[in-house]
C-alpha positions as CSV (number, residue, x, y, z in Angstrom):
1,X,-7.8,49.8,78.1
2,X,-11.0,51.7,78.0
3,X,-9.0,54.7,76.5
4,X,-7.7,52.5,73.7
5,X,-11.2,51.3,72.8
6,X,-12.6,54.8,73.0
7,X,-9.9,56.1,70.6
8,X,-10.6,53.3,68.0
9,X,-14.3,54.2,68.2
10,X,-13.5,57.9,67.8
11,X,-11.3,57.2,64.7
12,X,-14.0,55.0,63.3
13,X,-16.6,57.7,63.7
14,X,-14.3,60.3,62.0
15,X,-13.8,57.9,59.0
16,X,-17.5,57.3,58.6
17,X,-18.4,61.0,58.8
18,X,-15.8,62.2,56.3
19,X,-17.4,65.0,54.4
20,X,-15.9,63.8,51.1
21,X,-17.5,60.4,51.4
22,X,-20.8,60.2,49.6
23,X,-23.6,58.1,51.1
24,X,-24.6,54.9,49.4
25,X,-28.1,54.0,48.2
26,X,-29.1,53.1,51.7
27,X,-27.9,56.3,53.4
28,X,-24.7,54.7,54.8
29,X,-21.1,55.9,54.2
30,X,-20.1,54.6,50.8
31,X,-16.8,53.1,49.5
32,X,-15.6,56.2,47.7
33,X,-13.8,59.3,48.9
34,X,-14.3,62.1,46.3
35,X,-11.4,64.6,46.4
36,X,-11.6,65.7,42.7
37,X,-12.6,69.2,43.7
38,X,-10.0,69.4,46.5
39,X,-7.0,71.7,46.1
40,X,-4.9,70.4,48.9
41,X,-1.6,68.6,48.4
42,X,-1.8,64.8,48.7
43,X,0.9,62.9,50.7
44,X,0.6,59.2,49.7
45,X,2.1,56.4,51.8
46,X,2.3,52.9,50.4
47,X,1.9,49.5,52.3
48,X,3.8,49.9,55.7
49,X,3.5,46.3,56.9
50,X,4.5,47.2,60.5
51,X,7.0,49.8,59.7
52,X,6.2,52.3,62.5
53,X,9.6,53.9,61.9
54,X,8.7,54.8,58.2
55,X,5.3,56.0,59.1
56,X,6.6,58.4,61.7
57,X,9.5,59.5,59.5
58,X,7.2,60.3,56.6
59,X,4.8,62.3,58.7
60,X,7.7,64.3,60.2
61,X,9.6,64.7,56.9
62,X,10.2,68.2,55.7
63,X,7.1,70.2,56.5
64,X,4.6,67.3,56.1
65,X,3.2,67.5,59.7
66,X,2.8,71.3,59.5
67,X,1.0,71.0,56.2
68,X,-1.4,68.4,57.6
69,X,-2.0,70.4,60.7
70,X,-2.9,73.6,58.8
71,X,-5.0,71.8,56.2
72,X,-2.6,72.4,53.2
73,X,-2.2,68.6,52.8
74,X,-4.2,65.4,53.2
75,X,-2.3,62.3,54.3
76,X,-3.4,59.1,52.5
77,X,-2.2,55.6,53.4
78,X,-3.0,53.0,50.9
79,X,-3.8,50.2,53.4
80,X,-1.8,47.2,54.7
81,X,-0.3,49.1,57.6
82,X,-0.2,45.8,59.5
83,X,1.7,42.5,59.4
84,X,5.4,42.4,59.0
85,X,6.2,40.9,55.6
86,X,9.9,40.2,56.1
87,X,11.0,36.6,55.9
88,X,11.4,35.2,59.4
89,X,9.4,37.9,61.0
90,X,5.8,37.3,59.8
91,X,4.6,36.1,63.2
92,X,5.9,39.3,64.9
93,X,2.8,41.3,65.8
94,X,4.2,44.0,68.1
95,X,5.0,46.3,65.2
96,X,1.5,45.9,63.8
97,X,-0.1,47.1,67.1
98,X,2.4,50.1,67.1
99,X,1.3,51.1,63.6
100,X,-2.4,50.6,64.4
101,X,-2.0,52.8,67.5
102,X,-0.2,55.5,65.5
103,X,-2.9,55.4,62.7
104,X,-5.6,55.8,65.3
105,X,-3.6,58.7,66.9
106,X,-3.2,60.4,63.6
107,X,-6.9,60.1,62.6
108,X,-8.0,61.3,66.1
109,X,-5.5,64.2,66.0
110,X,-6.0,65.4,62.4
111,X,-9.5,64.1,61.6
112,X,-10.4,63.7,57.9
113,X,-7.0,65.2,56.9
114,X,-5.8,61.6,57.3
115,X,-7.4,58.9,55.1
116,X,-6.7,55.2,55.4
117,X,-7.8,52.9,52.6
118,X,-8.7,49.3,53.4
119,X,-6.1,46.7,52.2
120,X,-6.3,43.0,52.3
121,X,-4.2,42.9,55.5
122,X,-6.7,45.1,57.4
123,X,-8.6,42.1,58.5
124,X,-8.8,39.3,61.0
125,X,-9.8,36.8,58.4
126,X,-8.3,33.4,58.8
127,X,-7.9,33.1,55.0
128,X,-5.3,35.9,55.2
129,X,-2.2,33.7,54.9
130,X,1.4,34.6,54.0
131,X,4.1,31.9,53.7
132,X,1.7,29.5,55.5
133,X,1.2,32.0,58.4
134,X,-2.4,33.0,59.2
135,X,-1.5,36.7,59.9
136,X,-5.0,37.9,60.3
137,X,-5.8,35.3,63.0
138,X,-2.5,35.7,64.7
139,X,-2.9,39.4,65.0
140,X,-6.4,38.9,66.5
141,X,-5.0,36.4,69.0
142,X,-2.2,38.9,69.8
143,X,-4.7,41.6,70.5
144,X,-6.9,39.3,72.6
145,X,-3.8,38.6,74.8
146,X,-2.4,42.2,75.0
147,X,-5.7,44.1,74.9
148,X,-9.1,42.4,75.2
149,X,-12.2,41.1,73.2
150,X,-13.9,44.5,73.3
151,X,-10.8,46.1,71.7
152,X,-10.8,43.4,69.0
153,X,-14.4,44.2,68.2
154,X,-13.6,47.9,68.0
155,X,-10.7,47.3,65.6
156,X,-12.9,45.0,63.5
157,X,-15.4,47.8,63.2
158,X,-12.6,50.1,62.3
159,X,-11.5,47.8,59.5
160,X,-15.0,47.5,58.1
161,X,-15.5,51.3,58.2
162,X,-12.6,52.0,55.9
163,X,-13.2,53.4,52.4
164,X,-12.0,51.5,49.3
165,X,-11.2,54.1,46.6
166,X,-10.2,57.7,46.2
167,X,-10.8,60.0,43.2
168,X,-8.4,62.9,43.5
169,X,-7.7,66.0,41.4
170,X,-6.2,64.3,38.4
171,X,-5.3,61.0,40.1
172,X,-7.0,57.9,41.6
173,X,-6.0,55.5,44.4
174,X,-7.1,52.1,45.7
175,X,-5.2,49.4,47.5
176,X,-4.7,46.5,45.0
177,X,-5.9,47.4,41.5
178,X,-8.9,48.3,39.4
179,X,-12.1,46.3,39.2
180,X,-11.8,44.2,36.1
181,X,-13.8,45.8,33.2
182,X,-14.1,48.9,35.4
183,X,-16.8,50.3,37.6
184,X,-18.9,53.5,37.9
185,X,-18.7,56.1,40.7
186,X,-22.1,54.8,42.0
187,X,-20.8,51.2,42.0
188,X,-17.8,52.3,44.1
189,X,-20.1,54.2,46.5
190,X,-22.4,51.1,46.7
191,X,-19.4,48.8,47.0
192,X,-20.9,46.7,49.8
193,X,-23.6,45.7,47.4
194,X,-21.0,43.8,45.4
195,X,-18.6,41.7,47.5
196,X,-16.9,40.6,44.3
197,X,-16.0,44.2,43.4
198,X,-15.1,44.9,47.1
199,X,-12.7,41.9,47.1
200,X,-11.0,42.9,43.9
201,X,-10.1,46.3,45.2
202,X,-8.2,44.6,48.1
203,X,-6.7,41.6,46.3
204,X,-6.2,42.1,42.5
205,X,-2.6,41.9,41.2
206,X,-1.0,43.1,38.0
207,X,-0.8,40.6,35.2
208,X,2.9,40.1,34.4
209,X,2.6,38.3,31.0
210,X,2.6,34.8,32.4
211,X,0.1,33.6,29.8
212,X,-3.6,34.0,30.2
213,X,-4.5,36.3,33.2
214,X,-6.2,34.7,36.2
215,X,-9.4,36.1,37.7
216,X,-7.2,37.8,40.3
217,X,-5.1,39.7,37.8
218,X,-5.6,43.0,36.0
219,X,-4.0,44.8,33.0
220,X,-3.9,48.0,31.0
221,X,-7.4,47.2,29.6
222,X,-8.9,47.1,33.1
223,X,-7.3,50.4,34.1
224,X,-8.6,52.1,30.9
225,X,-12.1,50.7,31.4
226,X,-12.0,51.9,35.0
227,X,-11.0,55.4,33.9
228,X,-13.6,55.4,31.0
229,X,-16.4,54.4,33.3
230,X,-15.4,57.1,35.8
231,X,-15.3,59.6,33.0
232,X,-11.7,60.4,33.6
233,X,-8.9,61.1,31.0
234,X,-7.1,58.0,29.9
235,X,-3.7,59.4,31.2
236,X,-5.0,59.8,34.7
237,X,-2.4,58.4,37.2
238,X,-3.6,55.2,38.8
239,X,-1.8,54.6,42.1
240,X,-1.9,51.3,44.2
241,X,0.1,49.3,46.6
242,X,-0.2,45.6,47.4
243,X,2.0,44.2,44.6
244,X,5.6,45.2,45.1
245,X,7.9,44.6,42.1
246,X,11.2,43.9,43.9
247,X,12.1,41.3,41.2
248,X,12.5,44.1,38.6
249,X,15.7,45.2,40.3
250,X,14.1,48.5,41.4
251,X,14.3,48.5,45.2
252,X,13.1,52.0,46.0
253,X,9.6,51.0,46.7
254,X,8.2,53.1,43.9
255,X,7.5,51.6,40.5
256,X,6.2,53.8,37.7
257,X,4.7,52.8,34.3
258,X,4.4,49.2,35.7
259,X,4.7,46.5,33.0
260,X,4.6,49.3,30.4
261,X,1.2,50.7,31.6
262,X,1.6,54.4,31.4
263,X,0.9,56.4,34.5
264,X,0.4,53.3,36.6
265,X,2.3,53.5,39.9
266,X,2.8,51.0,42.7
267,X,4.2,52.2,46.0
268,X,5.3,50.2,49.1
269,X,6.7,52.0,52.2
270,X,7.5,48.9,54.2
271,X,10.4,47.7,56.3
272,X,13.7,47.8,54.4
273,X,12.7,50.8,52.3
274,X,13.8,54.4,52.8
275,X,10.3,55.5,53.7
276,X,9.1,56.3,50.1
277,X,6.0,58.4,49.6
278,X,4.4,60.5,46.8
279,X,3.5,64.1,47.0
280,X,1.0,65.4,44.5
281,X,0.1,69.0,43.9
282,X,-1.3,70.7,40.8
283,X,-1.0,67.6,38.7
284,X,2.7,67.1,39.6
285,X,3.7,63.8,41.2
286,X,7.0,64.0,43.2
287,X,8.8,61.0,44.7
288,X,10.1,61.6,48.2
289,X,12.2,59.5,50.7
290,X,11.9,60.2,54.4
291,X,14.9,58.1,55.5
292,X,18.4,59.1,54.5
293,X,20.4,56.8,52.3
294,X,23.0,54.8,54.2
295,X,26.5,55.2,52.9
296,X,27.8,52.2,51.1
297,X,30.5,50.1,52.8
298,X,33.8,49.9,51.1
299,X,35.8,46.7,51.6
300,X,39.5,46.8,51.1
């Protein structure tokens, strides 16, 4: 048990000391990871929601592991590694612990070559409810039963240490969506100063033309304001997870130009997908799938 706690604390320390993470106005690690001058490839994994199989498959796919090991690539996970989101399985927490253990292992093994962004499911909050199930609280109770209270505290510290936003070389990433009306680099670095901004990066959803947008929705205007306030070109790819678009008929787990917003990408790598991920190098975004496609059954 002590080893588990030590590993979580080690991973937390690595996250906080990332050399690409500017300090905030109080001298603490800020909410932004600045990779705009970094020439490495980026391997980007969407929401896993307990899919340990997809996480392992993506890391091992093609030469990804070798590229991470030798520093050619940085592995980025967009948050929400935890909490099975499949109907009938939302109380199942074993897969969440397996993903958490693997994330900690990857960070401790590869250091800041692995970056995990905080999503809304990276929390023990009781308000975290899906289909009436308090998944945050249930995961905490599960860890108290299968590990102990010191481990729970270490994981809570891990959650709170996570960065919220990445500016890459010609692309940007956060978990849920842009801050409405945009934000500056300094505001992203000082994100803990503004809980309203912090929450938006974890909870905002795309406005899908259902009338007047709610205060939890964003649109093309907000993305453009975000890019403008970050002094980035208006065609910069904006990559998020959080809001899968299964109802569109696209079941790959990757949605491009979402609701007609150019260069806006949503990616989810959860259970039921073929382990989709993005690979970015020299401005080119390539879609990859780590799990082979199953042959279709033919009924006669």
